[in-house]
PAPA-391075 format. One record per atom (N, C-alpha, C): residue in one letter; chain; atom name; z, y, x. Coordinates in Angstrom, 1 decimal, decimal comma. Example, Ala and Ser with C-alpha at 12.3 -4.5 7.8 and 13.67 -1.06 7.14 Angstrom:
REM residues 2
   aa   ch   at       pz       py       px
    A    A    N      7,8     -5,7     13,2
    A    A   CA      7,8     -4,5     12,3
    A    A    C      7,8     -3,3     13,2
    S    A    N      7,1     -2,2     12,8
    S    A   CA      7,1     -1,1     13,7
    S    A    C      7,9      0,0     12,9
REM end
This chain:
REM residues 208
   aa   ch   at       pz       py       px
    X    A    N      9,8     16,6      8,3
    X    A   CA     11,0     16,4      7,4
    X    A    C     11,9     15,3      8,0
    X    A    N     12,8     15,8      8,7
    X    A   CA     13,7     14,8      9,4
    X    A    C     14,6     14,0      8,4
    X    A    N     14,5     14,5      7,2
    X    A   CA     15,3     13,9      6,0
    X    A    C     14,7     12,6      5,6
    X    A    N     13,4     12,4      5,9
    X    A   CA     12,7     11,3      5,2
    X    A    C     13,1     10,0      6,0
    X    A    N     13,3      9,0      5,0
    X    A   CA     13,5      7,6      5,6
    X    A    C     12,7      6,7      5,0
    X    A    N     12,5      5,2      5,4
    X    A   CA     11,7      4,5      4,8
    X    A    C     12,4      3,2      4,4
    X    A    N     11,7      2,3      3,5
    X    A   CA     12,4      1,2      3,0
    X    A    C     12,3      0,0      4,0
    X    A    N     11,1      0,0      4,9
    X    A   CA     10,8     -1,2      5,6
    X    A    C     10,8     -1,0      7,1
    X    A    N     11,3      0,2      7,7
    X    A   CA     10,9      0,2      9,1
    X    A    C     11,6     -0,6     10,0
    X    A    N     12,7     -1,1      9,5
    X    A   CA     13,5     -2,1     10,3
    X    A    C     12,6     -3,5     10,5
    X    A    N     11,7     -3,8      9,7
    X    A   CA     11,0     -5,0      9,8
    X    A    C     10,1     -4,9     11,1
    X    A    N     10,2     -6,0     11,8
    X    A   CA      9,4     -6,0     13,1
    X    A    C      7,9     -6,3     12,8
    X    A    N      7,0     -5,4     13,3
    X    A   CA      5,5     -5,5     13,2
    X    A    C      5,2     -6,8     14,0
    X    A    N      4,2     -7,6     13,4
    X    A   CA      3,7     -8,7     14,0
    X    A    C      4,4     -9,9     13,5
    X    A    N      5,6     -9,8     12,8
    X    A   CA      6,3    -11,0     12,0
    X    A    C      5,1    -11,5     11,0
    X    A    N      5,2    -12,7     10,6
    X    A   CA      4,4    -13,3      9,6
    X    A    C      4,8    -12,9      8,4
    X    A    N      4,0    -12,7      7,3
    X    A   CA      4,4    -12,3      6,1
    X    A    C      5,5    -13,3      5,3
    X    A    N      5,3    -14,6      5,6
    X    A   CA      6,2    -15,6      5,0
    X    A    C      7,6    -15,5      5,5
    X    A    N      7,6    -15,1      6,9
    X    A   CA      8,8    -14,8      7,5
    X    A    C      9,6    -13,7      7,1
    X    A    N      8,7    -12,5      6,9
    X    A   CA      9,3    -11,0      6,8
    X    A    C      9,5    -11,0      5,1
    X    A    N      8,9    -11,8      4,3
    X    A   CA      9,2    -11,7      2,9
    X    A    C      9,8    -13,0      2,3
    X    A    N     10,5    -13,7      3,0
    X    A   CA     10,9    -15,1      2,5
    X    A    C     12,4    -15,0      1,8
    X    A    N     13,0    -13,9      1,6
    X    A   CA     14,2    -13,9      0,8
    X    A    C     14,2    -14,5     -0,4
    X    A    N     13,2    -14,4     -1,2
    X    A   CA     13,1    -15,1     -2,4
    X    A    C     12,0    -16,1     -2,4
    X    A    N     12,4    -17,4     -2,2
    X    A   CA     11,3    -18,4     -2,2
    X    A    C     10,3    -18,4     -3,3
    X    A    N     10,8    -18,3     -4,6
    X    A   CA      9,6    -18,2     -5,6
    X    A    C      8,8    -17,1     -5,5
    X    A    N      9,2    -16,1     -5,2
    X    A   CA      8,3    -14,6     -5,1
    X    A    C      7,4    -14,9     -3,9
    X    A    N      8,1    -15,5     -2,9
    X    A   CA      7,1    -15,5     -1,5
    X    A    C      6,2    -16,5     -1,8
    X    A    N      6,4    -17,6     -2,7
    X    A   CA      5,3    -18,7     -2,9
    X    A    C      4,3    -18,0     -3,6
    X    A    N      4,5    -17,1     -4,7
    X    A   CA      3,5    -16,4     -5,4
    X    A    C      2,8    -15,6     -4,4
    X    A    N      3,4    -14,8     -3,6
    X    A   CA      2,8    -14,0     -2,5
    X    A    C      1,8    -14,6     -1,8
    X    A    N      2,2    -16,0     -1,3
    X    A   CA      1,4    -16,7     -0,6
    X    A    C      0,0    -17,1     -1,1
    X    A    N      0,0    -17,4     -2,5
    X    A   CA     -1,1    -17,7     -3,2
    X    A    C     -2,0    -16,6     -3,3
    X    A    N     -1,3    -15,4     -3,6
    X    A   CA     -2,3    -14,1     -3,5
    X    A    C     -2,9    -13,8     -2,3
    X    A    N     -2,1    -14,1     -1,2
    X    A   CA     -2,7    -13,8      0,1
    X    A    C     -3,8    -14,6      0,5
    X    A    N     -3,5    -15,9      0,2
    X    A   CA     -4,7    -16,9      0,4
    X    A    C     -6,1    -16,6     -0,4
    X    A    N     -5,9    -16,3     -1,6
    X    A   CA     -6,9    -15,9     -2,6
    X    A    C     -7,6    -14,7     -2,0
    X    A    N     -6,8    -13,7     -1,7
    X    A   CA     -7,5    -12,4     -1,2
    X    A    C     -8,3    -12,5      0,0
    X    A    N     -7,5    -13,3      1,0
    X    A   CA     -8,1    -13,5      2,3
    X    A    C     -9,5    -14,1      2,2
    X    A    N     -9,5    -15,3      1,3
    X    A   CA    -10,7    -16,1      1,0
    X    A    C    -11,7    -15,3      0,5
    X    A    N    -11,5    -14,3     -0,4
    X    A   CA    -12,6    -13,4     -1,1
    X    A    C    -13,2    -12,5      0,1
    X    A    N    -12,3    -12,0      0,9
    X    A   CA    -12,7    -11,1      2,0
    X    A    C    -13,7    -11,8      3,0
    X    A    N    -13,3    -13,2      3,4
    X    A   CA    -14,0    -13,9      4,3
    X    A    C    -15,4    -14,2      3,5
    X    A    N    -15,3    -14,5      2,3
    X    A   CA    -16,8    -14,8      1,6
    X    A    C    -17,6    -13,7      1,5
    X    A    N    -17,1    -12,4      1,3
    X    A   CA    -18,2    -11,3      1,1
    X    A    C    -18,1    -10,4      2,4
    X    A    N    -17,4    -10,6      3,4
    X    A   CA    -17,4     -9,9      4,6
    X    A    C    -16,7     -8,7      4,5
    X    A    N    -15,8     -8,4      3,5
    X    A   CA    -15,3     -7,1      3,4
    X    A    C    -14,2     -6,8      4,4
    X    A    N    -13,6     -7,7      5,0
    X    A   CA    -12,6     -7,5      5,9
    X    A    C    -13,1     -6,8      7,1
    X    A    N    -14,3     -6,7      7,4
    X    A   CA    -14,9     -6,0      8,6
    X    A    C    -15,7     -4,7      8,1
    X    A    N    -15,8     -4,4      6,8
    X    A   CA    -16,6     -3,5      6,3
    X    A    C    -15,9     -2,0      6,0
    X    A    N    -16,3     -1,1      6,9
    X    A   CA    -15,6      0,1      6,8
    X    A    C    -16,6      1,1      6,0
    X    A    N    -17,4      0,7      5,1
    X    A   CA    -18,0      1,5      4,2
    X    A    C    -17,3      1,8      3,0
    X    A    N    -17,6      2,9      2,5
    X    A   CA    -16,5      3,5      1,3
    X    A    C    -16,9      2,5      0,1
    X    A    N    -15,8      2,0     -0,6
    X    A   CA    -16,1      1,2     -1,7
    X    A    C    -16,6      2,0     -2,8
    X    A    N    -17,3      1,1     -3,8
    X    A   CA    -17,8      1,6     -4,9
    X    A    C    -16,6      1,7     -6,0
    X    A    N    -16,4      3,0     -6,5
    X    A   CA    -15,2      3,3     -7,3
    X    A    C    -15,5      4,3     -8,3
    X    A    N    -14,8      4,3     -9,4
    X    A   CA    -15,0      5,3    -10,5
    X    A    C    -14,9      6,7     -9,7
    X    A    N    -15,7      7,6    -10,6
    X    A   CA    -15,7      9,0    -10,1
    X    A    C    -14,4      9,6    -10,0
    X    A    N    -13,4      9,1    -10,9
    X    A   CA    -12,0      9,7    -10,9
    X    A    C    -11,3      9,5     -9,4
    X    A    N    -11,7      8,5     -8,8
    X    A   CA    -11,0      8,3     -7,5
    X    A    C    -11,9      8,4     -6,2
    X    A    N    -13,1      9,0     -6,5
    X    A   CA    -14,0      9,2     -5,4
    X    A    C    -13,5     10,1     -4,3
    X    A    N    -13,7      9,9     -3,1
    X    A   CA    -13,1     10,8     -2,2
    X    A    C    -14,1     11,8     -1,9
    X    A    N    -13,8     13,1     -1,7
    X    A   CA    -14,7     14,2     -1,6
    X    A    C    -15,6     14,2     -0,4
    X    A    N    -16,9     14,7     -0,7
    X    A   CA    -17,9     14,7      0,6
    X    A    C    -17,2     15,3      1,8
    X    A    N    -17,5     14,9      2,9
    X    A   CA    -17,1     15,5      4,2
    X    A    C    -16,1     14,6      4,7
    X    A    N    -15,8     13,4      4,0
    X    A   CA    -14,8     12,4      4,6
    X    A    C    -15,4     11,0      4,7
    X    A    N    -14,9     10,3      5,6
    X    A   CA    -15,7      9,0      6,0
    X    A    C    -14,6      7,9      6,3
    X    A    N    -14,8      6,9      5,9
    X    A   CA    -13,8      5,7      6,0
    X    A    C    -13,8      5,4      7,6
    X    A    N    -12,5      5,3      8,1
    X    A   CA    -12,4      5,0      9,5
    X    A    C    -11,6      3,7      9,6
    X    A    N    -10,9      3,3      8,6
    X    A   CA    -10,2      1,9      8,8
    X    A    C    -10,0      1,5      7,2
    X    A    N    -10,3      0,0      7,2
    X    A   CA    -10,1     -0,8      6,0
    X    A    C     -9,1     -1,8      6,3
    X    A    N     -8,0     -1,8      5,5
    X    A   CA     -7,0     -2,9      5,6
    X    A    C     -6,7     -3,6      4,4
    X    A    N     -6,1     -5,0      4,4
    X    A   CA     -5,8     -5,6      3,3
    X    A    C     -4,5     -5,7      3,2
    X    A    N     -3,8     -5,3      2,1
    X    A   CA     -2,4     -5,2      1,9
    X    A    C     -1,8     -6,5      1,2
    X    A    N     -0,9     -6,9      1,5
    X    A   CA     -0,1     -8,1      0,9
    X    A    C      1,6     -7,8      0,9
    X    A    N      1,9     -7,9     -0,2
    X    A   CA      3,3     -7,6     -0,3
    X    A    C      3,9     -7,6     -1,8
    X    A    N      5,0     -6,5     -1,9
    X    A   CA      5,5     -6,3     -3,2
    X    A    C      5,3     -5,0     -3,5
    X    A    N      5,3     -4,7     -4,9
    X    A   CA      5,6     -3,5     -5,6
    X    A    C      7,2     -3,6     -6,1
    X    A    N      8,0     -2,8     -5,7
    X    A   CA      9,3     -2,8     -5,9
    X    A    C      9,7     -1,7     -6,9
    X    A    N     10,4     -2,3     -8,0
    X    A   CA     10,8     -1,5     -9,1
    X    A    C     12,4     -1,5     -9,2
    X    A    N     13,0     -0,4     -9,7
    X    A   CA     14,4     -0,3     -9,8
    X    A    C     14,6      0,2    -11,4
    X    A    N     15,3     -0,4    -12,1
    X    A   CA     15,7     -0,2    -13,5
    X    A    C     16,6      1,1    -13,6
    X    A    N     16,3      2,2    -14,2
    X    A   CA     17,0      3,3    -14,2
    X    A    C     17,8      3,5    -15,6
    X    A    N     17,8      2,5    -16,4
    X    A   CA     18,4      2,5    -17,8
    X    A    C     17,4      2,9    -18,9
    X    A    N     16,3      3,4    -18,5
    X    A   CA     15,2      3,6    -19,6
    X    A    C     13,9      3,1    -19,2
    X    A    N     13,5      3,0    -17,8
    X    A   CA     12,4      2,5    -17,3
    X    A    C     12,4      2,0    -16,0
    X    A    N     11,4      1,3    -15,4
    X    A   CA     11,5      0,8    -14,1
    X    A    C     11,1      1,6    -13,1
    X    A    N     10,8      2,9    -13,3
    X    A   CA     10,5      4,1    -12,4
    X    A    C      9,3      4,0    -11,6
    X    A    N      9,3      4,7    -10,6
    X    A   CA      8,2      4,5     -9,7
    X    A    C      8,3      3,3     -8,8
    X    A    N      7,1      2,7     -8,7
    X    A   CA      6,9      1,5     -7,7
    X    A    C      6,9      1,9     -6,5
    X    A    N      7,7      1,2     -5,4
    X    A   CA      7,9      1,5     -4,0
    X    A    C      7,3      0,2     -3,4
    X    A    N      6,2      0,5     -2,5
    X    A   CA      5,6     -0,6     -1,8
    X    A    C      6,4     -1,3     -0,7
    X    A    N      6,4     -2,4     -0,4
    X    A   CA      6,9     -3,0      0,7
    X    A    C      6,0     -4,3      1,1
    X    A    N      5,0     -3,9      2,0
    X    A   CA      4,0     -4,7      2,3
    X    A    C      3,6     -4,7      3,8
    X    A    N      2,5     -5,6      4,0
    X    A   CA      1,9     -5,5      5,4
    X    A    C      0,4     -5,4      5,2
    X    A    N     -0,2     -4,8      6,2
    X    A   CA     -1,7     -4,5      6,2
    X    A    C     -2,3     -5,5      7,4
    X    A    N     -3,3     -6,2      6,8
    X    A   CA     -4,2     -7,0      7,9
    X    A    C     -5,5     -6,3      8,2
    X    A    N     -6,0     -6,6      9,4
    X    A   CA     -7,2     -6,0      9,7
    X    A    C     -8,3     -7,1      9,6
    X    A    N     -9,7     -6,9      9,9
    X    A   CA    -10,7     -7,8      9,5
    X    A    C    -10,6     -9,1     10,3
    X    A    N     -9,6     -9,2     11,4
    X    A   CA     -9,3    -10,4     12,1
    X    A    C     -8,1    -11,1     11,4
    X    A    N     -7,5    -10,6     10,4
    X    A   CA     -6,5    -11,3      9,6
    X    A    C     -5,1    -11,1     10,6
    X    A    N     -5,2    -10,1     11,4
    X    A   CA     -4,0     -9,9     12,1
    X    A    C     -3,1     -8,5     11,6
    X    A    N     -1,9     -8,8     11,5
    X    A   CA     -1,0     -7,8     11,0
    X    A    C     -1,1     -6,5     11,8
    X    A    N     -1,5     -5,2     11,3
    X    A   CA     -1,8     -4,1     12,0
    X    A    C     -0,8     -2,9     11,6
    X    A    N     -0,2     -3,1     10,4
    X    A   CA      0,6     -2,1     10,0
    X    A    C      1,5     -2,5      8,8
    X    A    N      2,7     -1,5      8,6
    X    A   CA      3,6     -1,8      7,6
    X    A    C      3,1     -0,7      6,3
    X    A    N      3,6     -1,0      5,2
    X    A   CA      3,4     -0,1      4,1
    X    A    C      4,6     -0,1      3,3
    X    A    N      5,2      1,1      3,0
    X    A   CA      6,6      1,2      2,6
    X    A    C      6,7      2,4      1,8
    X    A    N      7,8      3,0      1,4
    X    A   CA      8,1      4,1      0,6
    X    A    C      8,9      5,1      1,5
    X    A    N      8,7      6,3      1,4
    X    A   CA      9,7      7,3      1,9
    X    A    C     10,3      8,1      0,9
    X    A    N     11,6      8,6      1,2
    X    A   CA     12,5      9,3      0,4
    X    A    C     13,0     10,5      1,0
    X    A    N     13,3     11,6      0,2
    X    A   CA     13,8     12,8      0,8
    X    A    C     15,5     12,8      0,9
    X    A    N     16,2     13,6      1,3
    X    A   CA     17,5     13,5      1,6
    X    A    C     18,3     13,3      0,2
    X    A    N     17,7     13,7     -1,0
    X    A   CA     18,4     13,3     -2,2
    X    A    C     18,0     12,0     -2,7
    X    A    N     17,4     11,3     -2,1
    X    A   CA     17,1      9,9     -2,5
    X    A    C     15,8      9,9     -3,5
    X    A    N     15,1     11,0     -3,6
    X    A   CA     13,8     11,0     -4,5
    X    A    C     12,7     10,5     -3,8
    X    A    N     11,9      9,8     -4,4
    X    A   CA     10,8      9,1     -3,8
    X    A    C      9,5     10,2     -3,4
    X    A    N      9,3     10,2     -2,1
    X    A   CA      8,2     11,3     -1,7
    X    A    C      6,9     10,7     -1,9
    X    A    N      6,8      9,4     -1,5
    X    A   CA      5,3      8,8     -1,5
    X    A    C      5,2      7,5     -0,7
    X    A    N      4,1      6,9     -0,9
    X    A   CA      3,8      5,7     -0,1
    X    A    C      3,4      6,1      1,3
    X    A    N      3,8      5,1      2,3
    X    A   CA      3,5      5,5      3,7
    X    A    C      3,0      4,3      4,3
    X    A    N      2,2      4,4      5,4
    X    A   CA      1,7      3,4      6,3
    X    A    C      2,0      3,7      7,7
    X    A    N      2,5      2,8      8,5
    X    A   CA      2,7      2,9      9,9
    X    A    C      2,0      1,8     10,7
    X    A    N      1,2      2,2     11,8
    X    A   CA      0,5      1,2     12,4
    X    A    C      1,4      0,7     13,6
    X    A    N      0,9     -0,4     14,3
    X    A   CA      1,5     -1,0     15,4
    X    A    C      1,6      0,1     16,6
    X    A    N      0,6      0,9     16,6
    X    A   CA      0,6      1,9     17,7
    X    A    C      1,4      3,2     17,3
    X    A    N      2,0      3,4     16,1
    X    A   CA      3,1      4,3     15,9
    X    A    C      2,4      5,5     14,9
    X    A    N      1,1      5,4     14,8
    X    A   CA      0,6      6,4     13,8
    X    A    C      1,0      6,2     12,4
    X    A    N      1,1      7,3     11,7
    X    A   CA      1,7      7,1     10,3
    X    A    C      1,1      8,1      9,5
    X    A    N      1,0      7,8      8,1
    X    A   CA      0,4      8,8      7,1
    X    A    C      1,3      8,4      6,0
    X    A    N      1,5      9,4      5,1
    X    A   CA      2,1      9,6      3,8
    X    A    C      1,4     10,1      2,8
    X    A    N      1,0      9,3      1,6
    X    A   CA      0,3      9,7      0,5
    X    A    C      0,9     10,7     -0,4
    X    A    N      0,3     11,7     -0,8
    X    A   CA      0,8     12,8     -1,7
    X    A    C      0,9     12,3     -3,1
    X    A    N      2,0     12,6     -3,8
    X    A   CA      2,0     12,3     -5,3
    X    A    C      1,8     13,7     -6,0
    X    A    N      1,3     13,3     -7,4
    X    A   CA      0,8     12,1     -8,0
    X    A    C     -0,7     11,8     -7,5
    X    A    N     -0,9     10,6     -7,4
    X    A   CA     -2,4     10,0     -7,1
    X    A    C     -3,3     10,1     -8,2
    X    A    N     -4,7     10,2     -8,0
    X    A   CA     -5,6     10,1     -8,9
    X    A    C     -5,7      8,7     -9,1
    X    A    N     -5,6      8,2    -10,4
    X    A   CA     -5,5      6,7    -10,7
    X    A    C     -6,5      6,3    -11,9
    X    A    N     -6,9      4,9    -11,8
    X    A   CA     -7,8      4,4    -13,0
    X    A    C     -7,3      2,9    -13,1
    X    A    N     -7,2      2,6    -14,3
    X    A   CA     -6,9      1,0    -14,5
    X    A    C     -8,2      0,3    -14,5
    X    A    N     -8,2     -0,5    -13,6
    X    A   CA     -9,5     -1,6    -13,6
    X    A    C     -9,2     -2,8    -14,3
    X    A    N     -7,9     -3,3    -14,2
    X    A   CA     -7,6     -4,5    -14,7
    X    A    C     -6,1     -4,4    -15,2
    X    A    N     -6,1     -4,7    -16,5
    X    A   CA     -4,8     -4,5    -17,4
    X    A    C     -3,7     -5,4    -16,8
    X    A    N     -4,1     -6,6    -15,9
    X    A   CA     -3,1     -7,2    -15,4
    X    A    C     -2,6     -6,9    -14,0
    X    A    N     -3,2     -5,9    -13,5
    X    A   CA     -3,0     -5,4    -12,1
    X    A    C     -2,7     -3,9    -12,0
    X    A    N     -1,9     -3,5    -10,9
    X    A   CA     -1,7     -2,1    -10,7
    X    A    C     -3,1     -1,3    -10,5
    X    A    N     -3,1     -0,1    -10,9
    X    A   CA     -4,1      0,8    -10,9
    X    A    C     -4,8      1,0     -9,4
    X    A    N     -6,1      1,3     -9,5
    X    A   CA     -6,7      1,6     -8,2
    X    A    C     -6,5      3,3     -8,2
    X    A    N     -6,3      3,6     -7,0
    X    A   CA     -5,8      5,0     -6,7
    X    A    C     -6,4      5,8     -5,6
    X    A    N     -6,5      7,1     -5,6
    X    A   CA     -6,9      7,9     -4,5
    X    A    C     -5,7      8,8     -4,2
    X    A    N     -5,2      8,9     -2,9
    X    A   CA     -4,1      9,8     -2,6
    X    A    C     -4,6     10,6     -1,4
    X    A    N     -4,2     11,9     -1,5
    X    A   CA     -4,3     12,9     -0,4
    X    A    C     -3,4     12,7      0,5
    X    A    N     -3,7     12,6      1,8
    X    A   CA     -2,5     12,5      2,9
    X    A    C     -1,9     13,8      3,0
    X    A    N     -0,5     13,7      3,1
    X    A   CA      0,4     14,8      3,4
    X    A    C      0,3     15,2      5,0
    X    A    N     -0,4     16,3      5,1
    X    A   CA     -0,9     16,7      6,5
    X    A    C      0,4     16,8      7,5
    X    A    N      1,4     17,4      7,0
    X    A   CA      2,6     17,5      8,0
    X    A    C      3,2     16,1      8,3
    X    A    N      2,9     15,0      7,5
    X    A   CA      3,5     13,8      7,7
    X    A    C      2,5     12,8      8,2
    X    A    N      1,4     13,2      8,6
    X    A   CA      0,4     12,3      9,3
    X    A    C      0,2     12,5     10,7
    X    A    N      0,5     11,7     11,6
    X    A   CA      0,3     11,8     13,0
    X    A    C     -0,1     10,6     13,7
    X    A    N     -0,4     10,6     14,9
    X    A   CA     -0,9      9,5     15,7
    X    A    C     -0,2      9,4     17,1
    X    A    N     -0,7      8,8     17,9
    X    A   CA     -2,1      8,3     18,0
    X    A    C     -2,3      6,9     17,4
    X    A    N     -3,4      6,6     16,9
    X    A   CA     -3,6      5,3     16,2
    X    A    C     -4,5      5,3     15,0
    X    A    N     -4,5      4,2     14,2
    X    A   CA     -5,6      4,1     13,1
    X    A    C     -5,4      5,1     12,1
    X    A    N     -4,2      5,6     11,9
    X    A   CA     -3,7      6,6     10,8
    X    A    C     -3,8      8,1     11,3
    X    A    N     -4,0      8,3     12,5
    X    A   CA     -4,2      9,6     12,9
    X    A    C     -5,2     10,4     12,3
    X    A    N     -4,9     11,6     11,8
    X    A   CA     -6,0     12,6     11,1
    X    A    C     -6,6     12,0      9,8
    X    A    N     -5,8     11,1      9,1
    X    A   CA     -6,2     10,5      7,8
    X    A    C     -6,1     11,7      6,8
    X    A    N     -7,3     11,9      6,0
    X    A   CA     -7,3     12,8      5,0
    X    A    C     -6,9     12,3      3,6
    X    A    N     -7,5     11,0      3,3
    X    A   CA     -7,5     10,5      2,0
    X    A    C     -7,1      8,9      2,2
    X    A    N     -6,5      8,4      1,1
    X    A   CA     -6,3      6,9      1,0
    X    A    C     -6,7      6,5     -0,3
    X    A    N     -7,5      5,4     -0,3
    X    A   CA     -7,8      4,6     -1,6
    X    A    C     -7,2      3,3     -1,5
    X    A    N     -6,7      3,0     -2,8
    X    A   CA     -6,2      1,6     -3,1
    X    A    C     -7,0      1,0     -4,2
    X    A    N     -7,8      0,0     -3,9
    X    A   CA     -8,6     -0,7     -4,7
    X    A    C     -8,6     -2,3     -4,7
    X    A    N     -9,3     -2,9     -5,6
    X    A   CA     -9,3     -4,3     -5,7
    X    A    C     -7,9     -5,0     -5,8
    X    A    N     -7,2     -4,4     -6,7
    X    A   CA     -5,7     -4,7     -6,7
    X    A    C     -5,7     -6,0     -7,5
    X    A    N     -4,5     -6,8     -7,2
    X    A   CA     -4,1     -8,0     -7,9
    X    A    C     -2,6     -7,9     -7,9
    X    A    N     -2,1     -8,2     -9,4
    X    A   CA     -0,5     -8,3     -9,5
    X    A    C      0,1     -6,9     -9,4
    X    A    N      1,3     -6,9     -9,2
    X    A   CA      2,2     -5,7     -8,8
    X    A    C      2,7     -5,0    -10,0
    X    A    N      2,2     -5,2    -11,3
    X    A   CA      2,7     -4,4    -12,4
    X    A    C      4,2     -4,6    -12,8
    X    A    N      4,8     -3,5    -13,1
    X    A   CA      6,2     -3,4    -13,5
    X    A    C      6,5     -4,6    -14,6
    X    A    N      7,8     -5,1    -14,5
    X    A   CA      8,0     -6,1    -15,7
    X    A    C      7,9     -5,6    -16,9
    X    A    N      7,5     -6,4    -18,0
    X    A   CA      7,1     -6,1    -19,3
    X    A    C      8,3     -6,0    -20,2
    X    A    N      9,5     -6,3    -19,6
    X    A   CA     10,8     -6,4    -20,6
    X    A    C     11,8     -5,5    -19,7
    X    A    N     12,7     -4,8    -20,6
    X    A   CA     13,6     -4,0    -20,1
    X    A    C     14,6     -4,7    -18,9
    X    A    N     15,2     -3,9    -18,0
    X    A   CA     16,2     -4,4    -17,2
    X    A    C     17,5     -4,6    -17,9
    X    A    N     18,4     -5,4    -17,3
    X    A   CA     19,6     -5,8    -17,9
    X    A    C     20,7     -4,9    -17,5
    X    A    N     20,6     -4,1    -16,4
    X    A   CA     21,6     -3,1    -15,8
    X    A    C     20,9     -2,1    -14,9
    X    A    N     21,5     -0,8    -15,0
    X    A   CA     21,1      0,1    -14,0
    X    A    C     21,1     -0,3    -12,6
    X    A    N     20,0     -0,1    -11,8
    X    A   CA     20,0     -0,5    -10,4
    X    A    C     19,4     -1,9    -10,2
    X    A    N     19,1     -2,7    -11,4
    X    A   CA     18,3     -4,0    -11,2
    X    A    C     17,1     -3,8    -10,5
    X    A    N     16,7     -4,5     -9,4
    X    A   CA     15,5     -4,5     -8,7
    X    A    C     14,6     -5,7     -9,1
    X    A    N     13,3     -5,3     -9,2
    X    A   CA     12,4     -6,3     -9,5
    X    A    C     11,3     -6,1     -8,3
    X    A    N     11,0     -7,4     -7,6
    X    A   CA      9,9     -7,3     -6,5
    X    A    C      8,9     -8,1     -7,0
    X    A    N      7,7     -7,3     -7,2
    X    A   CA      6,7     -7,9     -7,9
    X    A    C      5,4     -8,2     -7,0
    X    A    N      4,8     -9,3     -6,6
    X    A   CA      3,8     -9,7     -5,6
    X    A    C      2,6     -8,8     -6,0
    X    A    N      1,9     -8,3     -5,0
    X    A   CA      0,5     -7,8     -5,2
    X    A    C     -0,3     -8,0     -4,0
    X    A    N     -1,6     -7,7     -4,1
    X    A   CA     -2,5     -7,6     -3,1
    X    A    C     -3,5     -6,3     -3,3
    X    A    N     -4,0     -5,9     -2,3
    X    A   CA     -4,8     -4,6     -2,5
    X    A    C     -5,9     -4,4     -1,2
    X    A    N     -6,9     -3,7     -1,2
    X    A   CA     -7,6     -3,3     -0,2
    X    A    C     -7,3     -1,8     -0,1
    X    A    N     -7,1     -1,4      1,0
    X    A   CA     -6,8      0,1      1,5
    X    A    C     -8,0      0,7      2,4
    X    A    N     -8,5      1,9      2,0
    X    A   CA     -9,5      2,5      2,6
    X    A    C     -8,9      3,8      3,1
    X    A    N     -8,9      4,1      4,4
    X    A   CA     -8,4      5,4      5,1
    X    A    C     -9,5      6,3      5,5
    X    A    N     -9,5      7,4      5,1
    X    A   CA    -10,6      8,5      5,5
    X    A    C    -10,2      9,5      6,4
    X    A    N    -11,2      9,9      7,1
    X    A   CA    -11,0     11,0      8,1
    X    A    C    -12,1     12,1      7,9
    X    A    N    -12,0     13,4      8,1
    X    A   CA    -13,1     14,3      8,0
    X    A    C    -14,3     13,9      8,8
    X    A    N    -15,3     14,1      8,4
    X    A   CA    -16,7     13,6      9,1
    X    A    C    -16,8     14,6     10,2
    X    A    N    -17,2     13,8     11,2
    X    A   CA    -17,3     14,8     12,5
    X    A    C    -18,8     15,0     12,7
    X    A    N    -19,1     16,3     13,1
    X    A   CA    -20,6     16,5     13,4
    X    A    C    -21,2     16,0     14,7
REM end
């Protein structure tokens, strides 16, 4: 789909989160706290280097025949735009860290030629890319955070080489923050950037 474009491709991979996301100092400060908290938990339980499938509700379990091949920790924003009646779909604007706390990928939204949201996407340093198909399977685990999700990869929009090549499913779990504002917007087009963190698990078909 040559008409697809993304919200964050112009950001340079490898820049620090605080540099890439420092346009709003208050929001960036909140984001930093989320990042430090999330990384501390990962260091304590070893999850940053764990490629085992997470324990999740049945609603978002990945089908048998698929295996985790990459686990990343996402830090950034869920971006909402007021359309006059609701905040609409959340569009991600984040970075992914690997088990060594190095930035390895961008997480953003893709849109079609008409400006309609196609789905969330991830692009690695090496150029591999995957787009998640909407709607996802979802379950609310914390009423103060965005849902945990399971998304099927869009085959035509998944390519490599790299960590996202041949991805079949993506899970978003262990979420913090990211919920849409609880109050209505004041004008159409108003944007709200809400800090969040999450663990992302990427699956490929099991090889015999």
